[in-house]
C-alpha positions as CSV (number, residue, x, y, z in Angstrom):
1,M,17.2,-9.6,9.9
2,P,17.6,-9.0,6.2
3,E,16.0,-5.9,4.6
4,R,12.5,-6.3,3.5
5,Y,10.8,-4.3,0.7
6,A,7.2,-4.1,-0.4
7,I,5.4,-2.5,-3.3
8,L,1.7,-1.7,-2.8
9,I,-0.8,-0.5,-5.4
10,G,-4.2,0.9,-4.5
11,I,-5.9,2.5,-7.5
12,N,-9.6,3.4,-7.2
13,D,-9.9,5.7,-10.2
14,Y,-10.6,3.5,-13.2
15,S,-12.7,5.2,-15.9
16,D,-14.9,2.1,-16.8
17,K,-15.5,0.7,-13.3
18,P,-14.2,2.7,-10.4
19,L,-13.4,0.8,-7.3
20,N,-14.1,1.9,-3.7
21,Y,-11.5,0.5,-1.2
22,C,-8.2,-0.1,-3.0
23,E,-6.5,3.0,-1.5
24,N,-7.8,2.2,2.0
25,D,-6.5,-1.4,1.6
26,A,-3.1,-0.3,0.6
27,N,-2.9,2.1,3.6
28,E,-4.0,-0.7,6.0
29,V,-1.5,-3.2,4.6
30,T,1.2,-0.5,5.0
31,K,0.3,-0.2,8.7
32,T,0.3,-3.9,9.1
33,L,3.7,-4.4,7.5
34,I,5.2,-1.7,9.8
35,D,3.5,-2.7,13.0
36,R,3.4,-6.5,12.8
37,C,6.0,-7.5,10.2
38,L,8.7,-5.0,11.1
39,Y,9.1,-3.4,7.7
40,R,10.7,0.0,7.7
41,E,8.5,2.7,6.3
42,N,11.2,3.8,3.9
43,N,11.2,0.3,2.4
44,I,7.5,0.4,1.4
45,Y,6.7,1.8,-2.0
46,K,3.0,2.7,-2.4
47,R,1.2,3.9,-5.5
48,A,-2.4,5.1,-5.0
49,S,-4.9,7.2,-6.9
50,Y,-4.1,10.3,-4.9
51,I,-0.4,10.2,-5.7
C-alpha cells in the first residue's frame, strides 16, 4: 500500500467568532484515519489551537 499523508487543522481560537469543536473534530478524524484507514500516526500533521 502506498504511503498516505494527511493535514488536519482544528482552530477554535478566532478573535471575532470563536468556534467550539474544531480541535475535537481534528482529534477524532486523526483517530479514524489511524484506526480505520490505516494511516500511520507519523504521517498525520495536525495544527490545533493548543499547539
